[in-house]
C-alpha positions as CSV (number, residue, x, y, z in Angstrom):
1,M,0.0,-0.1,-0.1
2,N,1.3,3.4,-1.1
3,L,0.7,6.3,1.3
4,F,1.1,8.8,-1.6
5,E,-1.3,7.3,-4.0
6,T,-5.1,6.9,-3.6
7,T,-7.5,5.0,-5.7
8,A,-10.9,6.1,-6.1
9,H,-13.6,4.0,-7.7
10,A,-16.6,5.8,-9.0
11,A,-19.9,4.5,-9.9
12,E,-20.8,4.7,-13.6
13,A,-22.3,8.1,-14.4
14,A,-25.9,8.0,-15.1
15,G,-26.8,9.1,-18.7
16,A,-28.4,12.5,-19.1
17,G,-32.1,12.4,-19.3
18,P,-34.0,13.4,-22.5
19,D,-34.9,16.8,-21.0
20,A,-31.2,18.0,-20.5
21,G,-31.0,19.6,-23.7
22,L,-34.2,21.5,-23.3
23,I,-33.2,22.6,-19.9
24,N,-29.9,23.9,-21.2
25,L,-31.7,25.9,-23.8
26,I,-34.1,27.4,-21.2
27,M,-31.1,28.4,-19.0
28,L,-29.2,30.0,-22.1
29,G,-32.4,31.9,-23.0
30,G,-32.8,33.0,-19.3
31,F,-29.2,34.3,-19.4
32,V,-29.8,36.3,-22.6
33,V,-33.0,37.8,-21.1
34,I,-31.1,38.8,-17.8
35,F,-28.2,40.3,-19.8
36,Y,-30.6,42.3,-21.8
37,F,-32.5,43.8,-19.0
38,L,-29.4,44.4,-16.8
39,L,-26.9,45.5,-19.2
40,I,-28.0,46.3,-22.8
41,R,-31.3,48.0,-22.1
42,P,-30.1,50.6,-19.5
43,Q,-26.9,51.4,-21.8
44,N,-29.1,52.1,-24.8
45,K,-31.4,54.3,-22.5
46,R,-28.3,56.3,-21.4
47,R,-27.1,56.6,-24.9
48,K,-30.3,58.0,-26.2
49,E,-30.5,60.5,-23.2
50,H,-26.9,61.7,-24.0
51,D,-27.8,62.0,-27.7
52,A,-30.8,64.1,-26.9
53,L,-28.6,66.4,-24.6
54,V,-25.9,66.8,-27.3
55,G,-28.5,67.4,-29.8
56,G,-30.3,70.1,-27.8
57,L,-27.2,72.3,-26.9
58,S,-27.6,75.8,-27.8
59,K,-25.9,79.2,-27.3
60,G,-26.2,80.4,-23.6
61,D,-26.6,76.9,-22.0
62,E,-24.4,76.3,-18.9
63,V,-22.6,72.9,-19.3
64,V,-20.2,70.8,-17.4
65,T,-17.9,68.5,-19.5
66,A,-16.7,64.9,-18.8
67,G,-13.5,66.3,-17.5
68,G,-15.4,68.6,-15.0
69,I,-15.0,71.9,-16.8
70,V,-17.9,74.3,-16.2
71,G,-18.5,76.8,-18.8
72,L,-21.1,78.8,-20.8
73,I,-21.6,77.9,-24.4
74,T,-20.9,80.8,-26.9
75,K,-21.1,79.0,-30.2
76,V,-22.5,75.8,-31.5
77,E,-20.8,74.1,-34.5
78,D,-21.3,70.7,-36.1
79,D,-19.2,68.5,-33.9
80,F,-17.8,71.1,-31.5
81,V,-19.1,74.0,-29.2
82,K,-17.1,76.9,-27.8
83,V,-17.3,77.2,-24.2
84,Q,-16.4,80.4,-22.2
85,V,-14.7,79.2,-19.1
86,G,-13.5,82.5,-17.8
87,D,-13.3,86.3,-18.7
88,G,-12.1,86.2,-22.4
89,I,-11.2,82.5,-22.2
90,E,-12.9,80.2,-24.6
91,M,-12.4,76.6,-25.3
92,R,-13.5,74.5,-28.3
93,I,-14.6,71.0,-27.0
94,Q,-16.5,68.2,-28.7
95,K,-20.1,68.1,-28.2
96,S,-19.9,64.4,-27.1
97,S,-17.8,65.5,-24.2
98,V,-20.5,67.7,-22.5
99,G,-21.7,65.7,-19.5
100,A,-24.7,67.6,-18.4
101,T,-26.4,71.0,-18.7
102,L,-26.7,73.2,-15.6
103,P,-29.5,75.4,-14.5
104,K,-29.2,79.2,-15.5
105,G,-27.2,81.1,-12.9
106,T,-25.1,78.2,-11.7
107,I,-21.8,79.7,-12.9
108,K,-22.5,83.0,-11.1
109,S,-23.2,81.2,-7.9
110,L,-20.0,79.2,-8.1
111,D,-17.9,82.5,-8.3
């Protein structure tokens, strides 16, 4: 008898029942439904909201960018907006980097 070697005798595996394939398909379908409702649907909703935000930008809106820069839109172009971030300081940023619009008067309250 060897102390470092063990021998295991297993019973013969029972064959999978005829419903095993159907159960696997139901489980796979369940995972697809779960992923749709937990990942895909919320992401599409956020994308649509952001597209509506970017499409509705206009001169005079107070915005905050994805980088945290707060400013007032002075000019709207095709893919870019000019944002006044200080007295006489304007930056050209991509529309897609605008994270949110702020209520009117927010910039004055920050000063």
